[in-house]
N, C-alpha and C positions, 0 to 999 in steps of 0.2 A: 729902665722898665718897659717892655714891649707894651705898646698901645692896646688899648681894649676897643674890640669892634663895635660896630654900631648895635649889632643884633644882641650882643652881651650887654651893652649900656640899656638898651631896651628891658631885657630881661631883668637886671639889676632894679630899674626903676620900677618894674611890675612886682617883683618878688622880694626883694632885701628889704630889711628894717631901715637901713641907713641911720636913723635916729631914734631915740626912745619916742613912742608914740602913745597915745590913750588907746586902749583896747575899745574897738567897736568904732573908731573913728573912720570919717569919710576915705582916708587913706590907708587902711589896713592893707597890708600887702597880700596879693593874691596866694592862695593855697596852691599846692601842687596840682589839684584836679581842675581848679579854676583856670590855672594858667595853661594846662594842657587844653582846655575847651576852647579858650581864647585862640590858642595858635591853630586849632583844628577849624575854628569858625572862619578865621582869618584866610586859612589856605582854601577853602571851599570858595569863599568868595573872590578868590584871585589877588589877595593881598598878602603882603609880608610884614613881619615883625618890625623891620627897620622903618616900614612907611608910617609907624607910629611916633616916630620922632619928627617928622616932616610937618608941613604946614596944613596938610589936609587930613591930619589925623583926627579932628573933630568930625568932620564929615564922614570918614570912614567909620568910625565908631557909630554914628547915628544911621548909616546905612545897613550895617551888618545887625544881625539877631543875636545878642548875647544875653545869657542870663545873669551877668555882672552888669551892675548899672554902669552907664557910660560915663556918669559924674566920678564915680570911683576911679574908674581907669584914667580918666583925664587928671583928676587929682595926684594919682601916683606919677603919671608921666612929667608932671610940672615940677617934680622934686630935683631939678638938674643941679641947684646949689648944694643941696645935701650930697649928692651923688659926688660932686667935685670934692666936696670936704671929705668923704669917705676914702675916695680913691687916693687923695693926698695922705690919709692916715694909714693905709694899707702900704703905699708905697715906701713910706717913711720906715716901714718895718719889714722891707721886702717881699710884701706880699704881692702876689698877683691873681688876676681871675680870668678864667675862660668860660664861655658859655656853650652849650649845647649847639652843635651847628658849626662852631669855629673850626679850622682846619686841625687845630692842635688837640681838640678834645679826644681823649683816648677812644678809639673804635670799639675795643673790647668791652667798654662799659655799655655802649649801644647794643652790641651782638649779645651780651649775656643778659642785661637788665631790660632792655626793649623801653616799654615806657616809663619804668621805673629809674631810668637813669637821671640823675639830678641835672636840672637846668643849669645850674652853675657848680664850678669846681674853683675854690680858693686855694692857693698854694704857696709854699716858699721852699726854693731849691730849685735843682736843675731839671727843667722840663722833658729833658730827654728820658729821665726815668718814669715819664707818664706811659712810655710804650713797653715797660718789662712786663713779663709775667713771672713770676718767682715762687717762692713757697711761703704761704701763710702759716705764721706760727701764732696761735693764740692761748688764752687759758683765763684762769681765775686771778682777781687781783689780791687773793689772800693764799697764794699756793704753798704746798708742802716745799720742804727743803729737796726732796727728793725731785719734784717736778719742775722746780726752779733750775737746779742743776742739769737736768736733762734737756730743758729748753735753751739753755745757754751753750751746752755742747753741740746741740743739732745747728744751732745759728752759727756758731763758729765753723763748722764743717761746710754748712752751705757757702758762706763766705769765702772760705778758702777754695771752694769748687766754683766760684761766681756765679753762684745762684742768688738772686736778690731774695730778700726777706720783706714780706709785707705783715703788718700787724697794726694795732689799733692804739697804741701809744699810752694805755691805760698801766696804771701800776701793777707790779706783780709780773705775770708771765710777758705780757706784751712789751714792757718796757725793757725788761731783761734781755729778751730775745734781740730786740732792736740795738740795744747798747752792745751786747756781745758781737753782732753781726758788724757794725761800724767799727769797733775796735780791733775786729779782724780784718780791716780794710775792705769790707764788703759794701754793698749797696743796701739801701733800705728804704721803703717807702710806708710811711706812716699815716693812717687814716684817721684821723681825730674826731671827736664827737663834740669837743668844746675847746675854748680859748686858743685858736690857731695864733691870735695875736701875740700871746705871751710865750709860746713855744717858738715863735719865730725870732724872737730877740734873746732867747736863753743862752747864756755863756757856752754852756755844756754842748749845744747844737752848732756852733758859729763856724768851728774846724771842719765840720763834716759838710756843713753847705758850702764852703769854700772848695773842699776838696772833692765836690760833685757827688759825693756819697748818699746823701740824705735827700729825701723829697717829703714834705709834710703837706697833706692834703686834707681838706675838710669841706663837705657839700653846705655847710651851715655858715652863717655870718661869723668872721673871724672873732668878733667878740662875744660870741654866744657862749653862755655858761653852761654847766652840766645840767641836762634832765634826760629821763630815761629814755624817751622817745627817740632823741638824737644818739644817744648810746646805741640803743637798738638798731637804729636806721642806718648806721655806719657799717654794720656788719656785713651787708650785702656788698659793699663796695671792696672792702678786704677781701672777701672771696672773689669778686670779679677780677682783681688785681692778680691773681695767682694761677697757677697751673696745677696747684696741689696744695692740700691743708693739712696742718698738724693741730690736734688739740691736745695740749699738755695736761691741762685737768680742767675741771667743769664741776658745778654744784648741779646735781641731780633735780631736773625738773625746774630749775629757776636760774635766773641771771643771764646776762647778755651772751656768753660765751655759750652754753646751752642753747638757748634760742636760735643763735646764728648758726651752729652746727645743726640742729635740726632742720631748719629753713633750707640749709643748703642740700641736706641728705633727701629732702623731699622735693627738690628741683627736678623738673623734667630731664635736663642734661647736667647733672651735677659735676663738679671737678672731684678727683679722687680725694677722699677725706679719711686721715689716719688719725689714730689715738695713741697716746702712750702705752705701752704694754704692762697694765697694772691690773692684775686679776681682782685684787681686793677693792677696786675704785667702782662703785655702784654705777656711776654717771658714766664713765667710760666703757664699762662693760654694756650698758644698754644702748651706747652710741654704735657700738659692734653690733648688737643684734638688729639695730635698725639700718646697718648697711656700712658702716664705717670698718675699716681695717686696722689692724695693730702695725704700729711701726717697725720694720724689719730691723734685725741686729746689724746687718750689713746693709749700707744704702749706697745706690749708683747715683749721684747727683746729676751727673750728666745726663742720664735717662729721665730724672725728674724734671730736669727743666725742659725735657721735650714732650712733657704731659704723658710719660709712661709710668709703669709700675717701678718705684724705686728700689725694689728687691733685687739687689746686685746679683743673686744667684740666677733668677729668671731673666734677668737683662743680658746675661753674659750668653745665655743660650740662644737669644734671639738675633735676627739678622741685624745688621748695622743699620741705623736710620738712613733712609733714602738720601736725605741731604747732605750725608757725609761721603756718599760714593759718587762715582761717575764725573762728568765733564765739570760740573759746577764746583766741586771741592778743588779739582785741577786748575780750573780758572783762577780761584781764588789764591791758591797757591803762586801761580804765575803773576798775578796782580801784586802781591806782597812782595815779590822779588824787585819791584820797582819802587818800593816804600823806602824813603831814605831819612825818616825822622820818627821820633817817638810819636805815640798817639794814644789818646785815651779809647775806652770802649766805643762811645759814640763816634767819635773820629774814625776809628776802625770801621765801624758799621757803615759809616758814609763812604768812606774809601772804598770798599768793597760792592757798596750799592746792594747791601742784602737786609732782610729783617732783623729785629732783635732776636726772634726765636731760631734764625739759621746762625746767628751770632753765638748764641748760648751753645747750640749744638756744634759749631765748628771749632770754637775756641779751645776747647781741652785738646782735640787732635791736632791742631796747628801748634799749640805748645808741646805736645808730647811727640811729635815729629820732628821738632826743632825748626820749623819754619819761623816761628815767633818765640820770643821770651819775653817776661815780665821784667820791667828796668826799674820800677819801683812801686811801692806799696800804698803811699799817702801822698799824692794821689795815684790811683792805679794808672799805670801807663805800661805800654807794650811797644816793642821794637822788633826788627828782624834781626835774626842771630847773624853776626858778621861771619864771613866764610873763614875756613882755616887757612891759616898762611902756608904757602907751599914750602916743602922742605928742601 
């Protein structure tokens, strides 16, 4: 299990519950706004968060002016034994944690959420999937049969086109879309609002973790149970990990799916948001009035992965994406001629030294042109197509 940075240890000590505590105690973890205020004050005074783990921490807290009592911060920082116990519990379940500022922390969360980016991300699964930008599929916990079937079909098609599926793990649409994509050998990022510790050891997830298909994340303590605030709060992360989103069904004017969709539509730079084409559904019709589009009958998932309109008819008329033309693609083809072993998506990306977005755009063309072929489905691996034997 990768080590935890000093910065992340500081953040855990200051913000994580670690162990049950009495409400209002001196060691009540910092709330998000209090944590941001402390970071800002430290920075203005020329100090770093990591310095609070050193021998001069008390002097630093006395020198800077913070609205949080220094005694409370000191008490939180003194929870080293509790932190060590918590890390052992997480590691036993395959759970890792990264903090804002760590090299592996997803940059798209910072770019899209700014100050709302969570200070901590707990996860289980292949960290490579932190860099994906896929299709978010969300919906109600108690969907109709039609909505459930629709989400399943879209998720399976996305998986076959190497477009990762992002969802929230809740029963109903979320769980069905995630399971369908996984069973179709696709990649899935699940952003959970509760009990990551249970999901991390669930038997039905084990093989997908091993295959590198599944990443489960949470901005909340792995043992946190359900509460409405956490369920609503994770919505913004689901959308931040996606290039486009699809709402299969929603409850009009209530529920997390509705709130998350409205929040996304009202953002200054929203990702494209689509709804199932169901004219009789009040919630979906209202979302269309507010700026959502109906999901097209024919979808170009390659264009979708590139943050473009997935309508295949309009995509066919457009110019080919710039990253698929010219010397860069020729360079990739030349490089792959030197590849003499099977590789995963992450290994292929590393070999070509390209971004996940470029890989999503190039891979269908590389497969269609015969430069590459898929050699296995679980785990998904690729190889160069062997040359034809001379006659």
